[in-house]
C-alpha positions as CSV (number, residue, x, y, z in Angstrom):
1,X,0.0,0.0,0.0
2,X,2.8,2.4,0.8
3,X,4.6,1.7,-2.5
4,X,1.4,2.4,-4.4
5,X,0.8,5.7,-2.6
6,X,4.4,6.7,-3.1
7,X,4.1,6.0,-6.8
8,X,0.9,8.0,-7.1
9,X,2.5,10.9,-5.2
10,X,5.6,10.8,-7.5
11,X,3.5,10.7,-10.7
12,X,1.3,13.6,-9.7
13,X,4.3,15.7,-8.7
14,X,6.0,15.0,-12.0
15,X,2.8,15.9,-13.9
16,X,2.5,19.1,-12.0
17,X,6.1,20.1,-13.1
18,X,5.3,19.7,-16.8
19,X,4.4,22.9,-18.4
20,X,2.7,23.4,-21.7
21,X,6.1,23.5,-23.6
22,X,7.1,20.1,-22.1
23,X,4.1,18.3,-23.5
24,X,4.4,16.3,-26.7
25,X,2.8,17.8,-29.8
26,X,-0.3,16.2,-31.3
27,X,1.5,16.2,-34.7
28,X,4.4,13.8,-35.1
29,X,5.8,15.7,-38.2
30,X,8.4,18.4,-38.3
31,X,7.1,22.0,-37.9
32,X,6.2,23.9,-41.0
33,X,8.6,26.2,-42.7
34,X,8.3,29.8,-41.7
35,X,8.4,31.6,-45.1
36,X,8.2,35.0,-43.5
37,X,11.5,34.5,-41.7
38,X,14.7,36.1,-43.0
39,X,16.7,33.8,-45.2
40,X,20.2,32.7,-44.2
41,X,23.0,34.4,-46.1
42,X,24.3,31.7,-48.4
43,X,27.7,33.4,-48.8
44,X,28.2,33.1,-45.0
45,X,27.0,29.4,-45.2
46,X,29.5,28.8,-48.0
47,X,32.4,30.4,-46.2
48,X,31.7,28.2,-43.1
49,X,31.5,25.1,-45.3
50,X,34.8,26.0,-46.9
51,X,36.3,26.4,-43.4
52,X,35.1,22.9,-42.6
53,X,36.6,21.5,-45.8
54,X,33.2,20.9,-47.4
55,X,34.1,22.6,-50.7
56,X,31.4,20.9,-52.9
57,X,28.7,21.9,-50.4
58,X,30.2,25.4,-50.3
59,X,29.9,25.6,-54.0
60,X,26.3,24.7,-53.8
61,X,25.7,27.4,-51.2
62,X,27.5,30.0,-53.4
63,X,25.3,28.9,-56.3
64,X,22.2,29.5,-54.2
65,X,23.6,33.0,-53.3
66,X,24.0,33.7,-57.0
67,X,20.3,32.8,-57.5
68,X,19.2,35.2,-54.9
69,X,21.8,38.0,-55.1
70,X,22.8,37.8,-58.8
71,X,26.3,37.4,-60.1
72,X,28.0,40.1,-58.0
73,X,31.7,40.4,-57.6
74,X,31.5,38.7,-54.1
75,X,29.5,35.8,-55.5
76,X,31.8,35.4,-58.4
77,X,34.9,35.5,-56.2
78,X,33.3,33.0,-53.8
79,X,32.4,30.6,-56.6
80,X,35.9,30.9,-58.0
81,X,37.5,30.2,-54.6
82,X,35.4,27.1,-54.2
83,X,36.3,25.8,-57.6
84,X,40.0,26.5,-56.8
85,X,39.7,24.4,-53.7
86,X,38.1,21.6,-55.7
87,X,41.0,21.8,-58.2
88,X,39.0,23.2,-61.1
89,X,41.5,25.7,-62.2
90,X,39.9,26.6,-65.5
91,X,36.5,27.3,-63.9
92,X,38.1,29.2,-61.0
93,X,40.1,31.4,-63.3
94,X,37.1,32.3,-65.5
95,X,35.0,33.2,-62.4
96,X,37.8,35.2,-60.7
97,X,38.5,37.1,-63.9
98,X,34.8,38.0,-64.1
99,X,35.0,39.0,-60.4
100,X,37.9,41.4,-60.9
101,X,36.2,42.8,-64.0
102,X,33.1,43.5,-61.9
103,X,35.1,45.0,-59.0
104,X,38.5,46.1,-60.0
105,X,39.3,47.3,-56.4
106,X,38.9,44.0,-54.6
107,X,42.3,42.8,-53.3
108,X,40.8,39.5,-52.2
109,X,39.6,38.7,-55.8
110,X,42.9,39.7,-57.3
111,X,44.8,37.6,-54.7
112,X,42.7,34.5,-55.4
113,X,43.2,35.0,-59.1
114,X,47.0,35.1,-58.4
115,X,46.7,31.8,-56.5
116,X,45.0,30.2,-59.5
117,X,47.7,31.5,-61.9
118,X,50.4,30.1,-59.6
119,X,48.7,26.7,-59.4
120,X,48.4,26.8,-63.2
121,X,52.1,27.5,-63.5
122,X,51.7,30.9,-65.0
123,X,54.1,32.6,-62.6
124,X,54.9,35.9,-64.5
125,X,51.2,36.8,-64.7
126,X,50.7,35.7,-61.1
127,X,53.4,38.1,-60.0
128,X,51.7,41.0,-61.7
129,X,48.3,40.0,-60.3
130,X,49.7,39.7,-56.7
131,X,51.4,43.1,-57.2
132,X,48.0,44.6,-58.0
133,X,46.3,42.9,-55.1
134,X,49.1,44.1,-52.7
135,X,48.8,47.7,-54.0
136,X,45.0,47.6,-53.6
137,X,45.3,46.4,-50.0
138,X,47.7,49.4,-49.4
139,X,50.3,46.9,-48.2
140,X,48.2,46.0,-45.2
141,X,47.7,42.3,-46.1
142,X,50.3,39.9,-44.9
143,X,48.8,37.1,-46.8
144,X,49.0,38.9,-50.1
145,X,52.5,40.0,-49.3
146,X,53.5,36.4,-48.6
147,X,51.9,35.2,-51.9
148,X,53.8,38.0,-53.8
149,X,57.1,36.9,-52.2
150,X,56.5,33.3,-53.1
151,X,55.6,34.2,-56.7
152,X,58.7,36.5,-57.0
153,X,61.0,33.8,-55.6
154,X,59.7,31.3,-58.1
155,X,59.9,33.8,-60.9
156,X,63.4,34.9,-60.1
157,X,64.7,31.4,-59.5
158,X,65.4,30.0,-63.0
159,X,66.5,26.7,-61.5
160,X,63.2,26.2,-59.7
161,X,62.1,22.6,-59.7
162,X,58.4,22.0,-59.4
163,X,58.7,18.7,-57.7
164,X,60.6,20.1,-54.6
165,X,57.5,21.9,-53.2
166,X,53.8,21.2,-53.1
167,X,51.3,24.0,-52.5
168,X,48.6,24.2,-50.0
169,X,45.7,26.7,-50.1
170,X,45.0,28.1,-46.7
171,X,42.0,30.4,-45.9
172,X,43.0,33.5,-44.0
173,X,39.9,35.5,-43.8
174,X,36.7,36.4,-45.6
175,X,37.5,35.5,-49.2
176,X,41.3,35.6,-48.9
177,X,43.6,32.6,-49.3
178,X,47.3,32.1,-48.8
179,X,49.3,29.8,-51.0
180,X,51.8,28.0,-48.8
181,X,54.6,25.7,-49.8
182,X,55.0,22.5,-47.9
183,X,58.2,20.4,-48.4
184,X,57.5,16.8,-49.5
C-alpha cells in the first residue's frame, strides 16, 4: 500500500512540473517552414562550409547565393574560390577574372586569381596580379605579401624545380587565401 501511494504521489508531482512546452505535440511531423523569416545568407554558409573543408557543399551554397543576389563580384569570387579548392583551375580562373572585371578594387579577388595562376604554372602573370592585389590592399595584407614573395621567388629562380614543393591553399579571412609551400 505504501509503495502504491508513493508511486501516485511521485507521478502527480511530476505531472505538475510539466508545463505546456514540455508536452508532446499532437502532430508527429516536423514543424512547418516559416516563409516570413529572413533567409540565411548563403555566402556566409558557403564560407563556413569551406572552413570545414566541405568545398562541394560550399559551391552549392554560393550557387544559391547567385540565384538570390545575382552574379555580384562577391558571389563570383566565392564561386571561383570554391572551384579553386576543388582543383577546377579553369573554372576558377574564369570566375575570378569576371569578379575582378566586376570590381577592380577587390584585393581578395585579385589575390585569389593570383593563386589560380600560380597553381596553373603561369608565374609571371601571377606576379603581376599579386602586385596589383598588394597595391589595392595598401600593403596591409600579410597574406597577399607572402603570396607575392613566393611568386617573386619562383619567378626569379630560374632553376626552380616544381617537384621540390607542393602547394597548400590556406583560408586566411573572408575570401582571402594564402598559398603556402610544404616540403614533401
